[in-house]
C-alpha positions as CSV (number, residue, x, y, z in Angstrom):
1,M,4.5,-1.4,28.5
2,S,0.8,-0.6,29.0
3,Y,-0.8,2.0,31.2
4,F,-4.0,1.5,33.3
5,I,-6.4,3.4,35.4
6,V,-7.7,1.4,38.4
7,S,-10.9,2.7,39.8
8,I,-11.6,1.4,43.4
9,T,-15.1,1.7,44.8
10,Y,-15.7,1.0,48.5
11,K,-18.5,-1.4,49.3
12,V,-18.3,-1.2,53.0
13,P,-18.6,1.8,55.5
14,L,-15.5,4.1,55.8
15,K,-14.9,2.9,59.3
16,T,-14.2,-0.6,57.8
17,V,-12.1,1.0,55.0
18,D,-10.1,2.9,57.6
19,H,-9.4,-0.3,59.5
20,H,-7.7,-1.8,56.4
21,L,-6.1,1.5,55.2
22,P,-2.6,0.9,56.8
23,A,-2.2,-2.5,55.1
24,H,-3.5,-1.0,51.8
25,I,-0.9,1.8,52.0
26,D,1.8,-0.8,52.6
27,F,0.6,-2.6,49.5
28,L,0.7,0.6,47.5
29,D,4.2,1.4,48.8
30,R,5.5,-2.0,47.7
31,Y,4.3,-1.5,44.1
32,F,5.4,2.2,44.0
33,E,8.9,0.9,44.9
34,K,8.7,-1.6,42.0
35,G,7.7,1.2,39.5
36,I,4.3,-0.4,38.8
37,F,2.1,2.3,40.5
38,L,2.7,5.8,39.3
39,F,0.2,7.8,41.4
40,A,-2.7,7.0,43.6
41,G,-5.2,8.8,45.8
42,P,-8.7,8.9,47.2
43,Q,-11.7,10.0,45.1
44,V,-13.5,13.2,46.1
45,P,-15.9,12.6,47.8
46,R,-14.2,9.6,49.4
47,A,-16.2,6.7,47.8
48,G,-13.0,4.9,46.7
49,G,-9.7,5.6,45.1
50,I,-7.8,5.8,41.8
51,I,-4.4,4.2,40.9
52,F,-2.5,5.0,37.7
53,A,-0.3,2.0,36.9
54,K,1.9,0.5,34.3
55,A,2.4,-3.1,33.6
56,E,3.3,-5.5,30.9
57,T,-0.3,-6.7,30.6
58,K,-3.7,-6.2,32.1
59,E,-3.6,-9.7,33.5
60,Q,-0.3,-9.0,35.3
61,L,-1.8,-5.9,37.0
62,E,-5.0,-7.7,37.9
63,K,-2.9,-10.4,39.6
64,I,-1.1,-7.7,41.6
65,L,-4.4,-6.1,42.6
66,T,-5.5,-9.4,44.2
67,E,-2.8,-8.8,46.8
68,D,-4.4,-5.6,47.9
69,P,-6.0,-5.9,51.4
70,F,-9.0,-4.0,50.0
71,H,-9.4,-7.0,47.7
72,T,-8.5,-9.8,50.1
73,E,-10.8,-8.4,52.8
74,D,-13.6,-7.7,50.3
75,V,-13.6,-4.0,51.1
76,A,-13.8,-2.7,47.5
77,N,-14.5,-3.4,43.9
78,F,-11.8,-2.8,41.3
79,E,-12.2,-1.8,37.7
80,V,-9.1,-1.8,35.5
81,T,-9.1,0.3,32.3
82,E,-6.2,0.1,29.9
83,M,-5.3,3.4,28.2
84,N,-2.8,4.8,25.8
85,P,-1.5,8.2,26.9
86,R,-1.0,10.1,23.7
87,K,-1.1,13.7,25.0
88,Y,0.5,14.7,28.3
89,H,2.3,17.6,29.9
90,P,5.9,17.9,28.8
91,D,7.0,17.3,32.5
92,L,5.7,13.8,32.2
93,K,7.7,12.9,29.1
94,T,10.1,10.6,30.9
95,L,7.1,8.7,32.5
96,F,5.8,7.8,29.0
97,S,9.1,7.4,27.2
98,P,9.6,3.9,25.5
99,S,12.2,2.9,28.1
100,S,9.6,3.4,31.0
């Protein structure tokens, strides 16, 4: 399993982002239920968002991200960075265990 940070940067006004936000949240919920997305939230200030995800491959995650209404409606740019969590708080041990 690989871990990824997805950086989302809005390329339209927030009014347009907000119009697509309910569908984006439904998309997030679908992949939280599947265990792909681990946490997500808006950047501060609100210029985009961050998703922390796990997937078999970067290509698998990139394919999933094409379903996001922010992608299909050309609301935001997505940057996917693969990372290897080597240090983390002990409370997160089960998140990063080999069976995760």
